[in-house]
N, C-alpha and C positions, 0 to 999 in steps of 0.2 A: 436500475443502474447499479452496478456493483463497484463503486469506488467511493472514497471519502467515508468509509464505514467506521473508522476510528481516527481520532486526532487529539490534539493537546487540550481541547475543551473538556475531555473526560477526566483528566487528572491521573492517568496511567498510560503506559505505552500500549500500542496496538497497531496491527498492520492496516494499511490503507485500503487494500483491495484483496482480501484473503479468499482463498478458494474453499478451505475447510475451517471449521470452528476450532478454537484452541480447547484442549481437554478440560480446562476449568471454567469455560464460558457457561453461564447459566442465564435463565430468564431471557430477555429480549436479545442479549448478546449471542445466544446460541443460534440466532437466525441471521446474524450479520456476516454472511458469507455466501458464496455462490452455491455450494452444495449443502443446503440446509434441509432439515427434516420436513419443512413445509413445501418443498418443491415437488410438484406432481409431474411426472414424465408425460402425462397425457393432458396437461393443462392447456387451456386456450391461450393464456397469457404466458409469454416467454421472457426470459431475462436478457438484458443487454449486459454482457459480461465486460467488466472494466479492465482495461489495459492502460493504467496511468503511467505516463512518462514523467512522473514527478514523485516526490516522497513527502511524507509528513515527518517533521522533526519535533523533538521534545527535549526538555532539560530534566535529567534524572534527579530525583531527590537524594539518592545515594548512588554514586557511580559504581559501587560494587554490586548493586542490585540492578541488573540491566536486561533481564528477560522480558518476555511478553507479560504485560500486566504490572510491570514495575511502577511504583509511584513516581509522579513527575510534579514539577513546580510550575510548568507552563510550556509554551511553545519554544522550540529551538530558535537560534539566531536567524535573522534574515540572511538569505544568500546574497552575494555581492551583485548579482544581476537581477534575480527575481525580486529582491528587496521586500519580501513579505515574511515576517517571522512565522515559523511553523510549517513552511513549505519550501522545498528546493526543487528547481528544475533538474532534469536528468544530468545535464553537464555539471551542475553544482554537486550532485550526488557523486559523480565520477571523481571530482576534485577531492571530496571528503574521503572517499575510499582510498585514493592514492596517497593521502596524507598520513596514512598509518592507522586508520580506523580498523577495528576488528569486525570482520563479517561473520555472520552466523546464519546457517540455513535452518529454519524452523520446520522440521519434518512434518509435524502435525498439521501445519497450515500450508505447507508447500510454498513457502515464501521466505525471502531473506530479510534480515535487519542488520544494522551495523551500529557500533557505538565507539566513542572515543572520549575519555574523560567523562564529563557529565552530559555529553550530547548523544542523543539516540535518534536513529533514523529508520523508519519503516518505508520500504520501497519495493518495486518489482524489478526484475532483471530478465535477461534472455531465458534463463532456466525456468523461472516462475511463469513467464509468458508461454513457454513450450508446454509446461504442465497444464496450464489453463486451456490451451488450444486442444491438447489431447483429451482433456476431460470433457470439454463442451462438445467435442465431436462425437463422443460415445455415451455421455452420461446425462448432461444437463439440457433441458429443453430451452434453447436460446434462439433469439432472432438475429443476433449479430453482435459484433464487438463494439465497444465504445473506447476509442483511443483518445486520450485527453492529455494535453500539455498545458503547462502554466506559462510558458514562454512564448511571447509573440514572435520572437526571433526564429523559433522552430516550427511555427504554424505552417501547415501545408494546405493552404486554401487556394481556390481558383483565383481569387482576387489578388493574391500576392505572388502568384506563379508566373505572371506575365512579364 
């Protein structure tokens, strides 16, 4: 499963479900992505590629240092609906983005992040979803997508569709 790869438990910012490693990733972090050096195109075991409909939030130690790997002091505030610090449902992400947050496309990881003041958010959007789909169709040995949401209100299950 390729989601929840980074979060506030680490003490620095990082994408939730990145496709490619960040250029400065070393050690085990170099493998926390979909297209890592350890993936064998002929492997019997295939990845479930993560398409999370939520984001990880952080509090920046220094708001002027807001890139990937920036030091943090802990999880970001709880969303008004998800009510869990460090995580926002997609509609909470949309509210944050519309409130004046600065959006950044991190080209090396093919994923967005956003920040406003000392709040930092790693998430996926339609652009990063498209990049993942294009990549896994042609590059990564995968057995299917894992679409995950943190909000029960947005769950699409058979039990609540009746």
